[in-house]
N, C-alpha and C positions, 0 to 999 in steps of 0.2 A: 593343543588340548591335552588333558591328563590321560594317562594310560587307563585309569580306572573304570570308567562307567560301564564298559561292555561286560566285564566280569560280574558286576553287580546284577545287571539285567539277566545275565545268563543264569547265574546261580538261583536267582529268585524263581525262575521258571522251572529249572531242573529239579528242584527239590520237591520231594513228595510230602512236604509238611506245610504248616501255616506260615512259614517264613518267606514264601514266594511273593514278590511284588512285581508290578507291571514294568515293562521296559519298552523303549522306543528306539527308532533309528533316526539319526540326525546326520545331515550332509553339510560339509563345509567346502566352500568354493576355494580351490587351490590358488587360482590366479589372483583373485581380489581379496582373499582371506575373509570373505563374508561367512558368517556362521549361521547354522540352522536355516538354510535356504529352503524355500517352499516349492521351487520349480527347478528344472534341469535344462541347461543350454546344451544343444548338440555340440559334440566335439570338445567339450570342456572336462577337465578332471575334477573329481570331487572325492574328498576323504569321507569315509563312512565311519561313524561312531555309534556304538550302542550305549544307551544311557537310560537311567530311570529305575534301577533296581538297588536293593540293599542286601547285605550279607547276613546270614544267620550265624551266630557265634558257634553253634554246634558243628556246622559245616566246616568252619575255619579250623576248629580244634581237631577235626578228623584228619587233617593233614593234606587237604586238597592244595595242589601247587601249580597245576598246569592244565591246559585244555587246547583244543583246536577250533578254528572257525572256517566257514566257507561263505563267501559273499557272492551273490549272483543278481543279475538283472533279467527279469522275465525268464528265469530258469537257466540263463547262460552264466556260467561261473566266470567271475572276473578277478577274484582274489581269494587266496587261502593263506593260512598262517597259524601260528601258535600263540597262545595267551599264557603268560606267566603270572601267577598270583602270589602276592606276599600276604600270608595270613595275618601278619601284624599291621599291615596297612592295605586293606582291601580297596580295590579301585572303584571310583564312582562312574568313570567313563572309560570305555575300552575301544581303541581304534581297531577297526577290522578291515583294513585295506582301502583301496581306491576303486572308483568306477568311472567309466566314460561311455556315453551312448552316441550312436551315429544316426539314429532315426528319431522321428517325433512320435507323439502319442503317449498313452498311459504306460508308465514303466513301474513295475513292481520290484522294489529293492528288497531282497531277502538275505537274512543272515542265519546260518545254522551253526551250532556248536556242539562239542562233545568233550566231556572231562574225563581225564584218566582216573582209574579206580584208586581208592586210598591204599595206604600200606597194608600188607597182609594181616597185621595184628589189629586192624581197625575194622569195626563193623558199623560205623556211624552212617555210611552211605551205601547205596546200591553199587554194584560192580560196574554198571554202565549208566552214565547220566548224560542226556542230550536234550536239546530244545531248539527252538527257532522263533524268529520274529520277522515281520515284514511291514512295508509301508509303500503306498502308491504315490507316484509323482507324475506330473505332466512335463513332457520334454518337447522342446521346440527350438528353433533358431533364435539366437540372441536378438536379432532385429525385431522379432515378434513382440518383445517386451515393450516396444514403443507404441504398440497399437492402442492401448488405453489412453495414453497421453495425446496421441493424434486424434482419437475420437473426441476427447474433451475439447481440444483446440478447434477442430472443425465445427463441432456443434456450437461452440461459443461464437464463432465468427458467423455461422449461418443463421442461428436463431437469436443470438443476443441474450439468451437466458442462461445465466451462469449456473443456477441450481440444477437445471435440466442437464446441462453439459457435464457437470461433475457427477451427478447421480448415474447417468448413462455410462460414463467412463469407469466408474467404480464397478458397475454391474458387468461390463465387458471384461474388466480385469479379473473379477471374481470367477466368471465363467472359465477364463483361461486357467486360473489356478485350480479350480475344481474339476475341470474336464467335461462339465455338462451344465445345462441351463438350470436344472432343478437345484443342484447343490450350489451353483453360483448365486442364485437368488437368496439362498439361506446364508451363504457367506457374507453377502452384501449387508444384510441386516444384523445378523448375530455377531459377526466378527468385526467388520470394518466400522459400521456406524455406531453400534452399541459400545464397542471398545473405545472409540473416540469420545463418546459421551461419558464413559465410566472412568476414564483416566483422571487421577487426582490432580495432576498438574494442569490438565485442561479445565478441571473444575475451578481452580484458582483463577484462571484466565476468564472464565465465564463470569464468576462473581465480581471480580474487579471491574470488568467491562460494564456489567450491569449497574453496579453501584456508581461508577463514574458517570454513566449516562444519566442515572437518576439525579446525581449531584448537579450536572450541567442543566438539567431540566428545571430544577428548583431555582437555580441562579437566573435562568431565563425568565421564569415566572415572577420572580421578585423584582424584575426590572433592572437588575444589576448589569447584565450584558448590554441591554439597550442603553443604559446610562453611560457606559464606556464609549460606545460608538457615537452617541449623541455629542459627548464632549469632544471627541476627536473630529467630528463633522463640523464643529464650530469654526475650525481653521480652513474649511474647504471654501475658497472663494474663486479659485481658478481650476482648470482641468488638472494642473500639476498638483496643487495642494489637495484637491479632492481625491486624486488617486493615491497620494501619500497617506491621507487619512485612512483610506481603505486598506492599504498595505500594512500600516502599523496596527490597525485594528485586528487584522488577521494574525499578525505576529503575537499580539497580546492574548488572543483566544487560541492559545497553543495546545490546550488540553484535549481538544476533540475536533477532528476535521469536519464531521457532519455539522456540528454547531457552528463552526467557522463559516462554512459555505452558506448556511441558511441565514445566520445573523448578519454577516457582512453584505451578502448579496441583497437582501431585502432592505436593510437599513440605508445602504449607500445608493441604491437604485434611483430614487427620486432626486437625490442631491446631484449625482453625476449626470443624470439626464438634463437637469437644468443648466449644467455647466458645459454641455455639448460633448460629453464623452460617450463613445459608442458602447453599445451593449457587449460587443465582442471584447472590448478592452476590460470592461468590468468583470466579465466572466473569466477572462484570463487571470486577472489579479486575484480573484477569489480562488480559482482552481489551483493556481501555481503557488499560492501561499498556504493553503489548508494542509495538504498532505506532506509537503516538505517540512513544515514546522512541526506537525504532529509526529512525524517519524524521527525527527532529530532530538527533540527535547527529552530529557530523562523522566518527565512526568507527563504522561498523556495516555489516551485510550489505546495507543499503539504499543506502548512499552511492555505491558504485561504479555501481550501476544508475542512480540519479537523476542523478549527475554525467555519466554517459555520454549520457543523453538530452538534457541541457542542452547539452553540448558539441556534439552533432550539430546542434542548432538554431543555435547560434552560428556554426558553420562554414557552414551554409546561408545565414545572413544575410550573412556576409562574401563568400561566393561570388556573391551577387547584386550585389555592388559597393556595399553600404551601409556606412556608417561606424558602428561601435558607439558612438562617443562616450564618455560616461562610464560606460557599462555594462561590467562586468568582462569581459575577453576569455577567461577560462578558465571551464570548467564548474564547477570547485570554488569559484571566487570568486563566481559567481552563486548557487551552492548556499548558501554562507555568508550572502550578503546576503539571501536569501529566508527565512531562519529567522525573522527578526523579523516577517515578514508571515504566518506560518502560525498563524493565530489558533485554528483548531479544535483541533489537538493540544495547544496551550498551555492553552487554556481547559478542555479535558477533564481535563488534569492538575490544574488549579485545582479543578474541581468534585469530583474524586475525594477530594483531600486534605481539602477543606472538609466534605464529607459524612461522612468517616470521623472527623474530629476532633470534629464536633458531634453525632455519632451520630444523624443525621437521614437521612430518605429520603422519596421521594414516588412516586406511581404504583404500579404493580404490584410494584415492588421493596419498597416499604413493607409491602405485604400479605405478601409472602414472608418478609421479616425478622420481622414480628410473629408470624406463624404458627410460626416456629421458636423465637424467644426467649420469647414469652409462654407457650407450652406446654412449654418446657424440652426441646425436641427436640435430640438429639445425633447425629442421622442425616443432617443436611443439609437436612431439611425436604422439602416436596413437590417441589422442583426436582431431587432426586436422580435420576440416570439409571436406567432400568430394567435396563440391562446390569450384570451383576455382575463382569465381567472388568475388571481394572484396566488402564488404559492404561499401556504401558511404552515408553520410548524405545528399549529393546533395547540400551542402552549404559550402564546403571547401573554404578556402581563395585561391586567385590566387597565382600562383607560384612566381610572382614578389612582393607579399605582405610580408614585413618583419614581422616575428613572434615576437612581443613585448608583454611580459606578462603584462605590465602596462595597455595595452588596455583591459585587463580583470579585473585587480585589482582595477583600478579607478572606473569603473562602479559598481563593487560589493560594494566598499566602499560607493559610492553614494546611492546605493539601501538600504544598512543598515541604513545610516544616514537619508534618507527621511522617511523611514518607521517608525523608532523609533521617529523621530521628530513629525510626524503626530500622532503617538500613544499618545505621551505626550500631544500634543495640544488638541486632541479630548477627552482626559481623564481628563482635568482640569475642576474643578467645581467651582473654586473661593475660596475654603477653604484654608486659609494660612497654615494650619497644614498638608496639603497633602504632601506625599512623592513621590519620583519617582516611586516607586512600585505601589502606589495608582493610579498614572496617567496611568500606563500600564494596571492595572487590570480593570479600569473603561473606557478604551478607546473604540473607535469605530474601531474595527479591519478591517471591510470591507472598510471603507473610507481610512484608513492608507495604507492598502495593495494595493488597486486599484490606488489611486493618487500617492503614493510613487513609484510604479512601472512605471507609465506613466511619472512622472517627471524624473525618472532615464533614461528612454528610450530617452526622448527629449534631456537631457544633454549629453548622450552618443552619440547621432547622431551629435550634435554640435562638440563634442570632435573629432570624426572621420572626420568631414568635414574640420576642421582647420589643419589637419595633411596632409603633402604632402610627397610623396615617390620620392626620387631622388637617383639613383644608389644604390638601396637596403638600403638606409638610410631614416629616417623619419625626416622631418624638419617642423617647424611651420611658416616658412617664405613664404608668398604667392609668387608664381612664376610669378611676374609681368614682369620680363624681358622675360621669356619664352613666355608669352602671347603676348608681344609686337612683338617679332620676328615672331611668328606664324601667327598672325592675321593682324597686321599693315603692316608688311613687306611681308606678304603673303608667308612666308617661311614654307610650310607645312611639310618639312622634319625635322624641328628643334625639338630637344628633350627638354622637359621641365618637371619639377616636376608635378606629377598628385596627385589629392586628394586620400587619403587612401581609402575612399569610397565616391562616388558621391551620389547625392540625389536618383537617380534611383536605384542604388545598395542597398542603405539603405532601401528603400521602398520594393524592391523585396525580400531582405533577411528577413525583418521584417514579411512580409506576408508569406514567406516560413516557418518561425518558427511557425506561427499560424496554417498553414495547417498541420504541423507535429504533433501538439498536438490535432488536431481535432478528430481523432479516439478515443483518451482517453476521450474527452468530450462527445462523443456518449455513451460510456460505463457509464460515470458518470450520464448522463441524464436518461438512462435506469435504473441505480441503484437507483436513487432518485424515479423514478416512481415505481419501485419494492417495495421500502420501504413504499411508500404511499399505494400501493395495499395491502400489508401484514397487514397494520393497519386496512384497511377496512375488510379484510377477518377475522381478529381476531387473527393472529399469535402473535401479541404483548400481547394480553390478555392471550393467552395460556402460553407464557413465564412468564408473570406476575404472573399467578396462581401458576406456578411451583416455582418461586423465592420467592414470598411473603408467599406462603402456607407452605413450608417445608424446604427450603434451608437455611443453616446457612449463614447470611450475610457476615461473614468474609471470606467465600470461594468464594464470587462473583468475586473478581479480578482474581482468578485462573480459575474459570469456564468461564468467559468472554474471557480470553486468549485462552483457549482450544477450545471453540466453534468458535471463530474467526479464529483460526489456521485451523480447519477442513474445515470451509466454504471457506476460502481463497484458500486452497489447491484444493478443488473441483472446485471452481469458476474461479480461476486463475486471480483474480483481487482484489488487496488490497482495492482500492477505492470502488469497488462494495460491498465488504464485509462490509466496514465501513458504507456505506449508508443503508445497509439492517439491520445491527445489532443495530445501535444507537437507532432507534425508538423502538426496541424490548426489549432492556435491561436497558437503563439508568433510565427511570422513575420507573420501578419495583425495581431497585437497590436503588434509592433514598427513596422509600417508605419502603422497607424492612430494610434498615439500619438506618431509622429515620433521614436521612440527614447527616450521618456521613461523614465528608470531606475526611478522609483517604480512606474509602471504595469507595466513589464516584469517587475520582481521580484515585484510583487503578483500578476500573472497566473501566473507560474511557481509561486509559493507556493499560489495557488488550485487549480491542477491537483494539486499534491502533497498538500495538506491535504484537498481534496475527495475524493481517492482513499481516504484513511484513513477519512474520515467514512462514505463509502459502504460501505467494508469492514466497519464496525462494525454496520451494520444489515442487511447482506445475509446471509440464512440459508445461502447457498452459499459464503460467503467461507472461505478456508482458515484464517485466524486465528480466525474466529468458531467454526468447527467444532472446531478444535484446542483452543480455550479451553474449550468445553463438554465435550470429551472429557477434558481434563486435570483439570477440576474435577468430572468425573463428574456433570454437570448436563444435564438435558433441554434439547436444542437449541432447541426452540420457546420454552420458558420463558426461556432465556437471551436470545434475540432480543427477546422481548416486554418483558421487564423492563428491558433496556438501551435500547430504542428511545426512551422519554421523555427519558432523559438525553442521548442523541445529539441529539434534536430541540431541546432547550434550548440546548445548546452551539452547534449550527448557527445557531440564531436570533441569539444574541449575537455569534457570529463575523461575521455579516453586518451586524447593526445597529450595532455599535460598532467593527467591524474593517474588513472589506473595503469597505463603502460609503463611510463618511466618510473613511477614509484614502485610498481611491482618488480621492476628490474633493478631496483636499488640505485637508480641514477641520482636521486636526491630524496630528501625527507618529504613527508606528507605536508608539512608546513610550507615548504617551498612550492609544492604542487598547488596548494590553495592560493598562495600569493600569485603564482603564474596564471592560475585560473581567473583571478580577478583582473590581472593585466590584460589577458587575451579577451575577456568579456568586455572590458573597457574599450579595447581596440575594435571589437565587433560593433559596439555601439556607435563609435565615431567613424568607422570606415564603411560599414555596411548599412547601418540605420541612418536615416535622414530626419531633419526636423519635420514635424507634422505640418506646420505653417512656415514657409520660407519665401524669400524674395524670388527664387528661381522656380520653385514648384517642383524641383527635381525629385524623382523617385529613387529607390535604391538601385544599385547596378543591375540586378537581375530583372527588375521590372523595366528599367530603361532599355535593356537588351530586347526584351519581349516587345516593347513598343516600336522598336526599329523594324521588326518583322511584321507588325500588325499596325498599319498606318491608320486604320479605321477604329482602333481601340478607343473606348471612352476615356481611357486614362489620359489621352492627349488633351482633351477639353478640361479634365479635372486638374491637370498640371497648370494650364493657363489660369483657371479660376483660383488655384492655390496662390499663385503669384499675385493675382488681383486682390485676393483677400488680405494678403500681407501688406500690399501697398495701401489699401483702403483702410485697414485697421478694423475691419468688420466683415460680416458674411456677405456672400453674393448670391444671385439667383442662378439656378441650374441652367436656365435658358439664356442667360445674359451674354451678349456679345462682348468680346474682349478687344478693345482698340489699342493700338500701339501707344497712344498718349496716356493710357490709363496706367501703364507700368513704368516706373522710374528707370532712368538709364542705368544699366548694369544689372537690372533684374532679369525678367524673362522676355524683355522687349525684343532682343535680337532674334530669338527663336520665333516670336510672333511675326516679325517682319519677313523672316525667311518663309514662314508657312503661308504668308499672304501671296507669295509668288509661286505660280506653277500649279500643277495638278493636285499637290497635296492640299493646298488651300481650298480648292473646290471640293475635294472629298470631305474635308472637315466641315465645310459649309453645308454639304448634304447631310452630314451627321447631325449638325445643329438644327437643320430644318425639321428633323423628326423628333427633336427633344420637346418634351412637354413643358410648356411655359407656366411659370408661376403667375398668378394674377397679381395685378399691381397692388391691390390692398394687402395681400399676404406679404409681398416684398417690402412695402413701406412700413408695415407693422414690425417686421424683423429689424429693419434698419433703424427705426425709431427706438426700439428696445435697446439696441447696441450703440446708439449715437454717441453717448458720452464715454464709451469705453476706449481706452488707449490702444487696445488690440485684443486678440482672442484670449490672451493670458489674463486680462483684467476684467473679464465678465463677472458681474456681481452675482452672488448666490441667490439673492431674493428670498422668496419663501422656500422652506425646506421641501415642500412637495411641488415645486414649480415645474418639474419635468412631467411630461405626459407619458404614462406607461400604458395607456389605453389606445389601441389602434383606431378606435372611433374618433379620437381627438387629433389624429395625424392628418395634415392637409392632403387632399385627394391627389394633388399633383405629385407629392412625394411617393404615395403608394403606387401610382401608375408608373412612375419612373423606376422605382425599386423593382417592380415586376419585370419591366422591360430590360433591366440591366443584369438580372440574375446570372444569365449564362456568360456574360462578359466578365463578371467578377470571379465566378467559380466555374470554369470550363469543365 
């Protein structure tokens, strides 16, 4: 810090004239170099600086050159010294020693000063000038700074209400900073929440997010999003192609994870039901596509928020006087650089596409898929939600609106064009040697995202206003004749083309989209406030002392990923996790790594990707809940069937991604390639075909079956082999005879089971199984009689699946209830 500020404050108070201005005490943490701390850790050293005053020219001309100070804590003197003043360069900040406290509670830090009299021939100042200033701080052990974070996580786990958890945590932290409940309540509202709302950068994020949500809503209302999914659904003729259509639809709706979940889940639900795909698998594809895609692409509802967080940390680093070096100076530039380090969302997309193409699964998802496909169920299987009410976005297009996918593709193309055009324009500095990459890296992402989104919304509104619907067709010709017949001839019964969307519908739909995203903005605001509060409490200083003091910097990308994963799992909000962790980890990472770009980008990516991973396995996550609702899947089954996939991807993300790349063993490109290879090996070595000649389960389930001879999986294994041999579904209560299975299939296992006690135990199990009535079985077999196998089941009517529990055969319902504990112990 500069020598100056103390003198300024001092003189301002000392003088008996109108030149006196206010001054204040500021503490700087010696260990972590954190400036202007709001609380004191016991046993830590803090530099004291007096700041906030200005000098009067008459005083300086009087010849004042020196003074003394005394710094004390609760009346106990801890530092004394002399202040030298240069009249030609008066100080803004003046260091006045250091302090350390050994006990907790309220600590009053006081500074007293006295200036020497001016030379004998000067009468501009009194012979003795003195003054003082003080400030109260709360002191406690460093570990107490974790209390607000722990409160937030515990409440999130216990209540599942993110808003309540964050608000309570902010209040607890504010009380710690203030030292009492009354002032803590005041700090919660006036400082943390209101300052989060008033921040200009946050305002850009609010507006961009709201405008993009409105844009998505009018695209949905126009039928454009539905048109895209309907076109992709045309290729869905088997479980494999149906899931591929769902996956690629999710990839194309990259601009918003909420829209992704709702549209894909509801559109593909009846199609995949009719193809025998379980609700658990649909919910997984929806959930595991939405957030990874939205967090990776440079144009989405996530980008403004992520870029804003990164930019704030870059500004803080620069404010501390550190040189960014080769690290990009713009938040958007760091965002783009971090994409190649985000192994979890990339590997999760790899795993999805490989599992779909190979028709393989493992864990509880394999059981769910087999119970749906082997028994020919078209109701979504056991994972279907109990509620019969269909989830609706409330903004679906009218039945008379033609579903044209160009009404989505054109706005998306415009969005990408406007944003990148504005990025380039805002990044130009006039240097003729600048490249396109330089433009992007030096751009003002706030301006580009906000104005690009608004321009797209206006152009899209015009696009919809100039289209007219006539007999389920769209034309650009204005219905002049229709208007003439209706209004001039007063023929009110005359039919004429109507606008695809009129002005009222556009405005209402746009506002509806804004309201739909509003709950997320509440969480976002509270998360920003929580991050600010934790900075005041000192949680960031505690993390910094851990990171800078003893952690190998090369492990920081891995540690940030794991910490982010755990917090997001407990909190249930990826955005909330990001807002909390960025202020805690990024600056210590920069300091500990010496500004190493690879480690810095890797740590930023670790926070972003870990938040997505935790979001996937948290039962209180917004996207997890929304995915299960859109797919009409039981939430518990969705979480349990998805968890093994998340665990595998997290494992490879660490072992072949963050750890070796962080240590510099190879480049991130090699890490991504190895991630694909190991994901492929996982699919072929751990996952098994849903329908196979042996009916074998994955190794872990096979091991479990060895210890549980009465498990229902034994019978399902036999029925899977029979389904493969027959080329069609079987009845749950059907006996499996050795001659039903071709040689080399599951026949030897059946013969062995027919001998001894194991055979009798399985027979006992079968005797309790609910039998399908012959009419139901024959109807299923007749429906599939012409199919060459489960892979060739015809789609039939788009709404052929039954999503209503009332339409499910009673035998299925009873069997499902009886086997719940067996599937999910």
